[in-house]
Predicted model as a PDB file, atoms N, CA, C, CB and O in Angstrom, pLDDT in the B-factor column:
MODEL        1                                                                  
ATOM      1  N   MET A   1     -13.374  -1.907  14.873  1.00 48.00           N  
ATOM      2  CA  MET A   1     -12.480  -1.134  15.709  1.00 48.00           C  
ATOM      3  C   MET A   1     -13.135  -0.817  17.072  1.00 48.00           C  
ATOM      4  CB  MET A   1     -12.079   0.162  14.987  1.00 48.00           C  
ATOM      5  O   MET A   1     -14.200  -0.203  17.133  1.00 48.00           O  
ATOM      6  N   ALA A   2     -12.533  -1.211  18.061  1.00 50.00           N  
ATOM      7  CA  ALA A   2     -13.019  -0.958  19.369  1.00 50.00           C  
ATOM      8  C   ALA A   2     -12.666   0.305  19.970  1.00 50.00           C  
ATOM      9  CB  ALA A   2     -12.612  -1.936  20.197  1.00 50.00           C  
ATOM     10  O   ALA A   2     -11.526   0.730  19.782  1.00 50.00           O  
ATOM     11  N   TRP A   3     -13.421   0.910  20.610  1.00 52.00           N  
ATOM     12  CA  TRP A   3     -13.214   2.415  21.158  1.00 52.00           C  
ATOM     13  C   TRP A   3     -12.195   2.123  22.279  1.00 52.00           C  
ATOM     14  CB  TRP A   3     -14.723   3.238  21.791  1.00 52.00           C  
ATOM     15  O   TRP A   3     -12.359   1.217  23.096  1.00 52.00           O  
ATOM     16  N   GLY A   4     -11.133   2.952  22.260  1.00 51.00           N  
ATOM     17  CA  GLY A   4     -10.061   2.835  23.154  1.00 51.00           C  
ATOM     18  C   GLY A   4      -8.990   1.901  22.838  1.00 51.00           C  
ATOM     19  O   GLY A   4      -7.970   1.843  23.525  1.00 51.00           O  
ATOM     20  N   GLY A   5      -9.200   1.142  21.783  1.00 52.00           N  
ATOM     21  CA  GLY A   5      -8.226   0.151  21.367  1.00 52.00           C  
ATOM     22  C   GLY A   5      -7.257   0.785  20.458  1.00 52.00           C  
ATOM     23  O   GLY A   5      -7.428   1.950  20.098  1.00 52.00           O  
ATOM     24  N   SER A   6      -6.213   0.061  20.052  1.00 57.00           N  
ATOM     25  CA  SER A   6      -5.288   0.605  19.168  1.00 57.00           C  
ATOM     26  C   SER A   6      -5.386  -0.190  17.767  1.00 57.00           C  
ATOM     27  CB  SER A   6      -3.857   0.539  19.822  1.00 57.00           C  
ATOM     28  O   SER A   6      -5.886  -1.312  17.679  1.00 57.00           O  
ATOM     29  N   LEU A   7      -4.882   0.482  16.762  1.00 61.00           N  
ATOM     30  CA  LEU A   7      -4.948  -0.228  15.505  1.00 61.00           C  
ATOM     31  C   LEU A   7      -3.468  -0.444  15.000  1.00 61.00           C  
ATOM     32  CB  LEU A   7      -5.837   0.587  14.444  1.00 61.00           C  
ATOM     33  O   LEU A   7      -2.552   0.324  15.295  1.00 61.00           O  
ATOM     34  N   ASN A   8      -3.339  -1.468  14.279  1.00 67.00           N  
ATOM     35  CA  ASN A   8      -1.979  -1.660  13.674  1.00 67.00           C  
ATOM     36  C   ASN A   8      -1.806  -0.750  12.523  1.00 67.00           C  
ATOM     37  CB  ASN A   8      -1.749  -3.112  13.212  1.00 67.00           C  
ATOM     38  O   ASN A   8      -2.762  -0.081  12.131  1.00 67.00           O  
ATOM     39  N   LYS A   9      -0.643  -0.682  11.956  1.00 67.00           N  
ATOM     40  CA  LYS A   9      -0.322   0.340  11.053  1.00 67.00           C  
ATOM     41  C   LYS A   9      -1.190   0.267   9.855  1.00 67.00           C  
ATOM     42  CB  LYS A   9       1.081   0.278  10.684  1.00 67.00           C  
ATOM     43  O   LYS A   9      -1.557   1.325   9.345  1.00 67.00           O  
ATOM     44  N   ASN A  10      -1.568  -0.896   9.338  1.00 65.00           N  
ATOM     45  CA  ASN A  10      -2.571  -0.871   8.233  1.00 65.00           C  
ATOM     46  C   ASN A  10      -3.968  -0.419   8.597  1.00 65.00           C  
ATOM     47  CB  ASN A  10      -2.682  -2.215   7.652  1.00 65.00           C  
ATOM     48  O   ASN A  10      -4.658   0.165   7.762  1.00 65.00           O  
ATOM     49  N   GLY A  11      -4.367  -0.651   9.719  1.00 72.00           N  
ATOM     50  CA  GLY A  11      -5.681  -0.224  10.222  1.00 72.00           C  
ATOM     51  C   GLY A  11      -5.755   1.334  10.258  1.00 72.00           C  
ATOM     52  O   GLY A  11      -6.696   2.003   9.830  1.00 72.00           O  
ATOM     53  N   SER A  12      -4.622   1.803  10.832  1.00 82.00           N  
ATOM     54  CA  SER A  12      -4.513   3.330  10.969  1.00 82.00           C  
ATOM     55  C   SER A  12      -4.435   3.971   9.679  1.00 82.00           C  
ATOM     56  CB  SER A  12      -3.293   3.764  11.774  1.00 82.00           C  
ATOM     57  O   SER A  12      -5.057   5.011   9.462  1.00 82.00           O  
ATOM     58  N   ASP A  13      -3.714   3.417   8.811  1.00 86.00           N  
ATOM     59  CA  ASP A  13      -3.627   3.978   7.391  1.00 86.00           C  
ATOM     60  C   ASP A  13      -5.014   3.893   6.767  1.00 86.00           C  
ATOM     61  CB  ASP A  13      -2.553   3.162   6.474  1.00 86.00           C  
ATOM     62  O   ASP A  13      -5.432   4.892   6.182  1.00 86.00           O  
ATOM     63  N   TYR A  14      -5.681   2.924   6.826  1.00 86.00           N  
ATOM     64  CA  TYR A  14      -7.022   2.811   6.240  1.00 86.00           C  
ATOM     65  C   TYR A  14      -7.967   3.815   6.804  1.00 86.00           C  
ATOM     66  CB  TYR A  14      -7.579   1.440   6.450  1.00 86.00           C  
ATOM     67  O   TYR A  14      -8.647   4.499   6.040  1.00 86.00           O  
ATOM     68  N   ILE A  15      -8.053   3.947   8.141  1.00 89.00           N  
ATOM     69  CA  ILE A  15      -8.801   5.021   8.779  1.00 89.00           C  
ATOM     70  C   ILE A  15      -8.427   6.452   8.362  1.00 89.00           C  
ATOM     71  CB  ILE A  15      -8.636   4.899  10.223  1.00 89.00           C  
ATOM     72  O   ILE A  15      -9.261   7.345   8.212  1.00 89.00           O  
ATOM     73  N   ARG A  16      -7.115   6.593   8.190  1.00 91.00           N  
ATOM     74  CA  ARG A  16      -6.679   7.976   7.742  1.00 91.00           C  
ATOM     75  C   ARG A  16      -7.172   8.251   6.311  1.00 91.00           C  
ATOM     76  CB  ARG A  16      -5.084   8.121   7.794  1.00 91.00           C  
ATOM     77  O   ARG A  16      -7.747   9.294   5.996  1.00 91.00           O  
ATOM     78  N   LYS A  17      -6.928   7.328   5.544  1.00 92.00           N  
ATOM     79  CA  LYS A  17      -7.414   7.549   4.137  1.00 92.00           C  
ATOM     80  C   LYS A  17      -8.990   7.736   3.920  1.00 92.00           C  
ATOM     81  CB  LYS A  17      -6.962   6.342   3.304  1.00 92.00           C  
ATOM     82  O   LYS A  17      -9.517   8.434   3.054  1.00 92.00           O  
ATOM     83  N   LEU A  18      -9.583   7.017   4.824  1.00 93.00           N  
ATOM     84  CA  LEU A  18     -11.168   7.011   4.805  1.00 93.00           C  
ATOM     85  C   LEU A  18     -11.540   8.434   5.249  1.00 93.00           C  
ATOM     86  CB  LEU A  18     -11.881   5.823   5.870  1.00 93.00           C  
ATOM     87  O   LEU A  18     -12.402   9.057   4.629  1.00 93.00           O  
ATOM     88  N   ARG A  19     -10.929   8.944   6.277  1.00 95.00           N  
ATOM     89  CA  ARG A  19     -11.263  10.402   6.806  1.00 95.00           C  
ATOM     90  C   ARG A  19     -10.916  11.416   5.815  1.00 95.00           C  
ATOM     91  CB  ARG A  19     -10.486  10.767   8.135  1.00 95.00           C  
ATOM     92  O   ARG A  19     -11.659  12.361   5.552  1.00 95.00           O  
ATOM     93  N   GLU A  20      -9.719  11.203   5.239  1.00 96.00           N  
ATOM     94  CA  GLU A  20      -9.281  12.194   4.236  1.00 96.00           C  
ATOM     95  C   GLU A  20     -10.318  12.186   2.965  1.00 96.00           C  
ATOM     96  CB  GLU A  20      -7.732  11.831   3.757  1.00 96.00           C  
ATOM     97  O   GLU A  20     -10.734  13.240   2.484  1.00 96.00           O  
ATOM     98  N   ALA A  21     -10.652  11.044   2.524  1.00 96.00           N  
ATOM     99  CA  ALA A  21     -11.499  10.981   1.307  1.00 96.00           C  
ATOM    100  C   ALA A  21     -12.796  11.535   1.670  1.00 96.00           C  
ATOM    101  CB  ALA A  21     -11.658   9.547   0.740  1.00 96.00           C  
ATOM    102  O   ALA A  21     -13.449  12.142   0.821  1.00 96.00           O  
ATOM    103  N   ASP A  22     -13.261  11.367   2.955  1.00 96.00           N  
ATOM    104  CA  ASP A  22     -14.577  11.999   3.287  1.00 96.00           C  
ATOM    105  C   ASP A  22     -14.379  13.620   3.289  1.00 96.00           C  
ATOM    106  CB  ASP A  22     -15.119  11.443   4.791  1.00 96.00           C  
ATOM    107  O   ASP A  22     -15.285  14.336   2.861  1.00 96.00           O  
ATOM    108  N   ARG A  23     -13.457  14.038   3.666  1.00 97.00           N  
ATOM    109  CA  ARG A  23     -13.216  15.425   3.744  1.00 97.00           C  
ATOM    110  C   ARG A  23     -13.146  15.989   2.308  1.00 97.00           C  
ATOM    111  CB  ARG A  23     -11.930  15.704   4.543  1.00 97.00           C  
ATOM    112  O   ARG A  23     -13.827  16.971   2.015  1.00 97.00           O  
ATOM    113  N   VAL A  24     -12.346  15.397   1.416  1.00 97.00           N  
ATOM    114  CA  VAL A  24     -12.203  15.771   0.050  1.00 97.00           C  
ATOM    115  C   VAL A  24     -13.542  15.657  -0.769  1.00 97.00           C  
ATOM    116  CB  VAL A  24     -11.129  14.912  -0.564  1.00 97.00           C  
ATOM    117  O   VAL A  24     -13.868  16.512  -1.592  1.00 97.00           O  
ATOM    118  N   THR A  25     -14.226  14.642  -0.513  1.00 97.00           N  
ATOM    119  CA  THR A  25     -15.603  14.567  -1.314  1.00 97.00           C  
ATOM    120  C   THR A  25     -16.597  15.596  -0.787  1.00 97.00           C  
ATOM    121  CB  THR A  25     -16.304  13.082  -1.184  1.00 97.00           C  
ATOM    122  O   THR A  25     -17.410  16.086  -1.571  1.00 97.00           O  
ATOM    123  N   ALA A  26     -16.579  15.964   0.550  1.00 97.00           N  
ATOM    124  CA  ALA A  26     -17.446  16.964   1.071  1.00 97.00           C  
ATOM    125  C   ALA A  26     -17.026  18.316   0.408  1.00 97.00           C  
ATOM    126  CB  ALA A  26     -17.370  17.009   2.654  1.00 97.00           C  
ATOM    127  O   ALA A  26     -17.849  19.109  -0.051  1.00 97.00           O  
ATOM    128  N   PHE A  27     -15.733  18.500   0.398  1.00 97.00           N  
ATOM    129  CA  PHE A  27     -15.301  19.762  -0.178  1.00 97.00           C  
ATOM    130  C   PHE A  27     -15.748  19.939  -1.740  1.00 97.00           C  
ATOM    131  CB  PHE A  27     -13.725  19.839  -0.035  1.00 97.00           C  
ATOM    132  O   PHE A  27     -16.278  20.951  -2.198  1.00 97.00           O  
ATOM    133  N   LEU A  28     -15.439  18.797  -2.438  1.00 97.00           N  
ATOM    134  CA  LEU A  28     -15.883  18.788  -3.892  1.00 97.00           C  
ATOM    135  C   LEU A  28     -17.380  19.011  -4.085  1.00 97.00           C  
ATOM    136  CB  LEU A  28     -15.517  17.443  -4.548  1.00 97.00           C  
ATOM    137  O   LEU A  28     -17.829  19.726  -4.980  1.00 97.00           O  
ATOM    138  N   GLU A  29     -18.163  18.325  -3.150  1.00 97.00           N  
ATOM    139  CA  GLU A  29     -19.628  18.582  -3.283  1.00 97.00           C  
ATOM    140  C   GLU A  29     -20.093  20.024  -3.086  1.00 97.00           C  
ATOM    141  CB  GLU A  29     -20.350  17.743  -2.303  1.00 97.00           C  
ATOM    142  O   GLU A  29     -20.993  20.550  -3.741  1.00 97.00           O  
ATOM    143  N   ASN A  30     -19.397  20.601  -2.129  1.00 97.00           N  
ATOM    144  CA  ASN A  30     -19.713  22.036  -1.932  1.00 97.00           C  
ATOM    145  C   ASN A  30     -19.223  22.968  -3.069  1.00 97.00           C  
ATOM    146  CB  ASN A  30     -19.099  22.501  -0.623  1.00 97.00           C  
ATOM    147  O   ASN A  30     -19.797  24.011  -3.382  1.00 97.00           O  
ATOM    148  N   LEU A  31     -18.111  22.487  -3.649  1.00 96.00           N  
ATOM    149  CA  LEU A  31     -17.520  23.271  -4.775  1.00 96.00           C  
ATOM    150  C   LEU A  31     -18.405  23.156  -5.986  1.00 96.00           C  
ATOM    151  CB  LEU A  31     -16.077  22.781  -5.124  1.00 96.00           C  
ATOM    152  O   LEU A  31     -18.530  24.129  -6.730  1.00 96.00           O  
ATOM    153  N   LYS A  32     -19.024  22.027  -6.226  1.00 95.00           N  
ATOM    154  CA  LYS A  32     -19.883  21.887  -7.386  1.00 95.00           C  
ATOM    155  C   LYS A  32     -21.096  22.938  -7.485  1.00 95.00           C  
ATOM    156  CB  LYS A  32     -20.434  20.468  -7.367  1.00 95.00           C  
ATOM    157  O   LYS A  32     -21.578  23.228  -8.579  1.00 95.00           O  
ATOM    158  N   GLU A  33     -21.515  23.437  -6.402  1.00 94.00           N  
ATOM    159  CA  GLU A  33     -22.587  24.397  -6.293  1.00 94.00           C  
ATOM    160  C   GLU A  33     -22.262  25.744  -7.176  1.00 94.00           C  
ATOM    161  CB  GLU A  33     -22.791  24.744  -4.731  1.00 94.00           C  
ATOM    162  O   GLU A  33     -23.091  26.347  -7.857  1.00 94.00           O  
ATOM    163  N   ASP A  34     -20.950  26.068  -7.025  1.00 94.00           N  
ATOM    164  CA  ASP A  34     -20.546  27.265  -7.768  1.00 94.00           C  
ATOM    165  C   ASP A  34     -20.057  27.079  -9.257  1.00 94.00           C  
ATOM    166  CB  ASP A  34     -19.463  27.906  -7.000  1.00 94.00           C  
ATOM    167  O   ASP A  34     -19.576  28.023  -9.885  1.00 94.00           O  
ATOM    168  N   LEU A  35     -20.195  25.877  -9.764  1.00 96.00           N  
ATOM    169  CA  LEU A  35     -19.718  25.675 -11.119  1.00 96.00           C  
ATOM    170  C   LEU A  35     -20.706  25.502 -12.198  1.00 96.00           C  
ATOM    171  CB  LEU A  35     -18.904  24.573 -11.141  1.00 96.00           C  
ATOM    172  O   LEU A  35     -21.874  25.237 -11.910  1.00 96.00           O  
ATOM    173  N   ASN A  36     -20.340  25.627 -13.364  1.00 97.00           N  
ATOM    174  CA  ASN A  36     -21.275  25.398 -14.445  1.00 97.00           C  
ATOM    175  C   ASN A  36     -21.516  23.835 -14.690  1.00 97.00           C  
ATOM    176  CB  ASN A  36     -20.724  26.095 -15.746  1.00 97.00           C  
ATOM    177  O   ASN A  36     -20.790  23.020 -14.121  1.00 97.00           O  
ATOM    178  N   SER A  37     -22.471  23.457 -15.483  1.00 96.00           N  
ATOM    179  CA  SER A  37     -22.832  21.967 -15.569  1.00 96.00           C  
ATOM    180  C   SER A  37     -21.632  21.121 -16.124  1.00 96.00           C  
ATOM    181  CB  SER A  37     -24.125  21.755 -16.537  1.00 96.00           C  
ATOM    182  O   SER A  37     -21.453  20.004 -15.640  1.00 96.00           O  
ATOM    183  N   ASP A  38     -20.838  21.562 -17.061  1.00 97.00           N  
ATOM    184  CA  ASP A  38     -19.737  20.683 -17.555  1.00 97.00           C  
ATOM    185  C   ASP A  38     -18.745  20.531 -16.424  1.00 97.00           C  
ATOM    186  CB  ASP A  38     -19.025  21.277 -18.859  1.00 97.00           C  
ATOM    187  O   ASP A  38     -18.208  19.437 -16.246  1.00 97.00           O  
ATOM    188  N   GLU A  39     -18.450  21.644 -15.593  1.00 97.00           N  
ATOM    189  CA  GLU A  39     -17.491  21.548 -14.559  1.00 97.00           C  
ATOM    190  C   GLU A  39     -18.045  20.605 -13.408  1.00 97.00           C  
ATOM    191  CB  GLU A  39     -17.149  22.980 -14.036  1.00 97.00           C  
ATOM    192  O   GLU A  39     -17.308  19.870 -12.751  1.00 97.00           O  
ATOM    193  N   GLN A  40     -19.297  20.692 -13.243  1.00 97.00           N  
ATOM    194  CA  GLN A  40     -19.953  19.799 -12.139  1.00 97.00           C  
ATOM    195  C   GLN A  40     -19.857  18.373 -12.589  1.00 97.00           C  
ATOM    196  CB  GLN A  40     -21.529  20.173 -11.864  1.00 97.00           C  
ATOM    197  O   GLN A  40     -19.683  17.479 -11.761  1.00 97.00           O  
ATOM    198  N   LYS A  41     -19.963  18.133 -13.851  1.00 97.00           N  
ATOM    199  CA  LYS A  41     -19.703  16.592 -14.366  1.00 97.00           C  
ATOM    200  C   LYS A  41     -18.373  16.179 -14.001  1.00 97.00           C  
ATOM    201  CB  LYS A  41     -19.823  16.396 -15.989  1.00 97.00           C  
ATOM    202  O   LYS A  41     -18.169  15.080 -13.484  1.00 97.00           O  
ATOM    203  N   ASN A  42     -17.407  17.055 -14.258  1.00 97.00           N  
ATOM    204  CA  ASN A  42     -15.949  16.718 -14.044  1.00 97.00           C  
ATOM    205  C   ASN A  42     -15.725  16.479 -12.414  1.00 97.00           C  
ATOM    206  CB  ASN A  42     -14.953  18.013 -14.645  1.00 97.00           C  
ATOM    207  O   ASN A  42     -15.052  15.540 -11.989  1.00 97.00           O  
ATOM    208  N   ILE A  43     -16.285  17.314 -11.684  1.00 97.00           N  
ATOM    209  CA  ILE A  43     -16.133  17.152 -10.256  1.00 97.00           C  
ATOM    210  C   ILE A  43     -16.893  15.762  -9.881  1.00 97.00           C  
ATOM    211  CB  ILE A  43     -16.757  18.478  -9.453  1.00 97.00           C  
ATOM    212  O   ILE A  43     -16.371  15.033  -9.037  1.00 97.00           O  
ATOM    213  N   SER A  44     -18.013  15.418 -10.444  1.00 97.00           N  
ATOM    214  CA  SER A  44     -18.627  14.224 -10.035  1.00 97.00           C  
ATOM    215  C   SER A  44     -17.784  13.070 -10.533  1.00 97.00           C  
ATOM    216  CB  SER A  44     -20.053  14.147 -10.532  1.00 97.00           C  
ATOM    217  O   SER A  44     -17.795  12.029  -9.876  1.00 97.00           O  
ATOM    218  N   LYS A  45     -17.093  13.154 -11.576  1.00 98.00           N  
ATOM    219  CA  LYS A  45     -16.321  12.064 -12.070  1.00 98.00           C  
ATOM    220  C   LYS A  45     -15.152  11.855 -10.960  1.00 98.00           C  
ATOM    221  CB  LYS A  45     -15.750  12.393 -13.599  1.00 98.00           C  
ATOM    222  O   LYS A  45     -14.820  10.729 -10.589  1.00 98.00           O  
ATOM    223  N   ALA A  46     -14.615  12.937 -10.513  1.00 97.00           N  
ATOM    224  CA  ALA A  46     -13.517  12.871  -9.512  1.00 97.00           C  
ATOM    225  C   ALA A  46     -14.072  12.272  -8.225  1.00 97.00           C  
ATOM    226  CB  ALA A  46     -12.893  14.307  -9.233  1.00 97.00           C  
ATOM    227  O   ALA A  46     -13.362  11.474  -7.613  1.00 97.00           O  
ATOM    228  N   ILE A  47     -15.247  12.578  -7.775  1.00 97.00           N  
ATOM    229  CA  ILE A  47     -15.901  12.045  -6.617  1.00 97.00           C  
ATOM    230  C   ILE A  47     -16.075  10.598  -6.743  1.00 97.00           C  
ATOM    231  CB  ILE A  47     -17.194  12.689  -6.389  1.00 97.00           C  
ATOM    232  O   ILE A  47     -15.852   9.835  -5.802  1.00 97.00           O  
ATOM    233  N   ASP A  48     -16.513  10.172  -8.018  1.00 97.00           N  
ATOM    234  CA  ASP A  48     -16.745   8.702  -8.206  1.00 97.00           C  
ATOM    235  C   ASP A  48     -15.400   7.955  -8.198  1.00 97.00           C  
ATOM    236  CB  ASP A  48     -17.516   8.417  -9.571  1.00 97.00           C  
ATOM    237  O   ASP A  48     -15.350   6.839  -7.680  1.00 97.00           O  
ATOM    238  N   ILE A  49     -14.343   8.497  -8.727  1.00 97.00           N  
ATOM    239  CA  ILE A  49     -12.982   7.911  -8.643  1.00 97.00           C  
ATOM    240  C   ILE A  49     -12.591   7.747  -7.210  1.00 97.00           C  
ATOM    241  CB  ILE A  49     -11.940   8.786  -9.374  1.00 97.00           C  
ATOM    242  O   ILE A  49     -12.066   6.679  -6.893  1.00 97.00           O  
ATOM    243  N   ILE A  50     -12.790   8.724  -6.249  1.00 96.00           N  
ATOM    244  CA  ILE A  50     -12.394   8.536  -4.948  1.00 96.00           C  
ATOM    245  C   ILE A  50     -13.316   7.568  -4.264  1.00 96.00           C  
ATOM    246  CB  ILE A  50     -12.330   9.809  -4.254  1.00 96.00           C  
ATOM    247  O   ILE A  50     -12.811   6.814  -3.432  1.00 96.00           O  
ATOM    248  N   THR A  51     -14.530   7.497  -4.494  1.00 96.00           N  
ATOM    249  CA  THR A  51     -15.533   6.588  -3.937  1.00 96.00           C  
ATOM    250  C   THR A  51     -15.132   5.122  -4.268  1.00 96.00           C  
ATOM    251  CB  THR A  51     -16.970   6.928  -4.511  1.00 96.00           C  
ATOM    252  O   THR A  51     -15.124   4.231  -3.420  1.00 96.00           O  
ATOM    253  N   ASP A  52     -14.782   4.939  -5.647  1.00 96.00           N  
ATOM    254  CA  ASP A  52     -14.419   3.654  -6.082  1.00 96.00           C  
ATOM    255  C   ASP A  52     -13.087   3.136  -5.460  1.00 96.00           C  
ATOM    256  CB  ASP A  52     -14.338   3.672  -7.555  1.00 96.00           C  
ATOM    257  O   ASP A  52     -12.936   1.943  -5.200  1.00 96.00           O  
ATOM    258  N   TYR A  53     -12.085   4.113  -5.222  1.00 94.00           N  
ATOM    259  CA  TYR A  53     -10.852   3.725  -4.514  1.00 94.00           C  
ATOM    260  C   TYR A  53     -11.073   3.216  -3.149  1.00 94.00           C  
ATOM    261  CB  TYR A  53      -9.933   4.853  -4.434  1.00 94.00           C  
ATOM    262  O   TYR A  53     -10.533   2.210  -2.689  1.00 94.00           O  
ATOM    263  N   ILE A  54     -12.014   4.082  -2.456  1.00 93.00           N  
ATOM    264  CA  ILE A  54     -12.249   3.665  -1.077  1.00 93.00           C  
ATOM    265  C   ILE A  54     -13.034   2.355  -0.981  1.00 93.00           C  
ATOM    266  CB  ILE A  54     -12.987   4.754  -0.335  1.00 93.00           C  
ATOM    267  O   ILE A  54     -12.850   1.580  -0.043  1.00 93.00           O  
ATOM    268  N   SER A  55     -13.886   2.125  -1.936  1.00 93.00           N  
ATOM    269  CA  SER A  55     -14.567   0.894  -1.966  1.00 93.00           C  
ATOM    270  C   SER A  55     -13.516  -0.349  -2.145  1.00 93.00           C  
ATOM    271  CB  SER A  55     -15.629   0.957  -3.135  1.00 93.00           C  
ATOM    272  O   SER A  55     -13.615  -1.402  -1.514  1.00 93.00           O  
ATOM    273  N   LYS A  56     -12.617  -0.094  -2.988  1.00 93.00           N  
ATOM    274  CA  LYS A  56     -11.620  -1.192  -3.249  1.00 93.00           C  
ATOM    275  C   LYS A  56     -10.769  -1.468  -2.055  1.00 93.00           C  
ATOM    276  CB  LYS A  56     -10.708  -0.843  -4.427  1.00 93.00           C  
ATOM    277  O   LYS A  56     -10.527  -2.636  -1.752  1.00 93.00           O  
ATOM    278  N   ILE A  57     -10.302  -0.479  -1.362  1.00 87.00           N  
ATOM    279  CA  ILE A  57      -9.440  -0.706  -0.267  1.00 87.00           C  
ATOM    280  C   ILE A  57     -10.412  -1.300   0.980  1.00 87.00           C  
ATOM    281  CB  ILE A  57      -8.638   0.733   0.109  1.00 87.00           C  
ATOM    282  O   ILE A  57      -9.980  -2.095   1.814  1.00 87.00           O  
ATOM    283  N   SER A  58     -11.511  -0.890   0.973  1.00 86.00           N  
ATOM    284  CA  SER A  58     -12.605  -1.483   1.898  1.00 86.00           C  
ATOM    285  C   SER A  58     -12.738  -3.022   1.888  1.00 86.00           C  
ATOM    286  CB  SER A  58     -13.987  -0.909   1.493  1.00 86.00           C  
ATOM    287  O   SER A  58     -12.824  -3.715   2.902  1.00 86.00           O  
ATOM    288  N   GLN A  59     -12.745  -3.492   0.544  1.00 87.00           N  
ATOM    289  CA  GLN A  59     -12.973  -4.881   0.211  1.00 87.00           C  
ATOM    290  C   GLN A  59     -11.830  -5.604   0.528  1.00 87.00           C  
ATOM    291  CB  GLN A  59     -13.325  -5.100  -1.171  1.00 87.00           C  
ATOM    292  O   GLN A  59     -11.949  -6.803   0.776  1.00 87.00           O  
ATOM    293  N   LYS A  60     -10.573  -4.985   0.564  1.00 79.00           N  
ATOM    294  CA  LYS A  60      -9.367  -5.680   0.966  1.00 79.00           C  
ATOM    295  C   LYS A  60      -9.351  -5.830   2.512  1.00 79.00           C  
ATOM    296  CB  LYS A  60      -8.099  -4.912   0.458  1.00 79.00           C  
ATOM    297  O   LYS A  60      -8.671  -6.702   3.055  1.00 79.00           O  
ATOM    298  N   LYS A  61     -10.058  -5.024   3.146  1.00 63.00           N  
ATOM    299  CA  LYS A  61     -10.116  -5.235   4.698  1.00 63.00           C  
ATOM    300  C   LYS A  61     -10.942  -6.364   5.098  1.00 63.00           C  
ATOM    301  CB  LYS A  61     -10.674  -4.013   5.426  1.00 63.00           C  
ATOM    302  O   LYS A  61     -10.708  -6.945   6.158  1.00 63.00           O  
ATOM    303  N   GLU A  62     -11.923  -6.729   4.301  1.00 58.00           N  
ATOM    304  CA  GLU A  62     -12.819  -7.779   4.712  1.00 58.00           C  
ATOM    305  C   GLU A  62     -12.260  -9.121   4.541  1.00 58.00           C  
ATOM    306  CB  GLU A  62     -14.057  -7.695   3.995  1.00 58.00           C  
ATOM    307  O   GLU A  62     -12.922 -10.110   4.854  1.00 58.00           O  
TER     308      GLU A  62                                                      
ENDMDL                                                                          
END                                                                             
């Protein structure tokens, strides 16, 4: 992506999903600090699912 350029709809959707995933994972990482070990494992699984999804859509872009 070039600065100042425009993206097509697919590129814009991808960037939007990427930014949202980043915000969600940051929130979940902060949340883990206040939870017990079992709950932390569940949050880690959710983070892994989000990360895997972003990896899959990233591979489609290449």
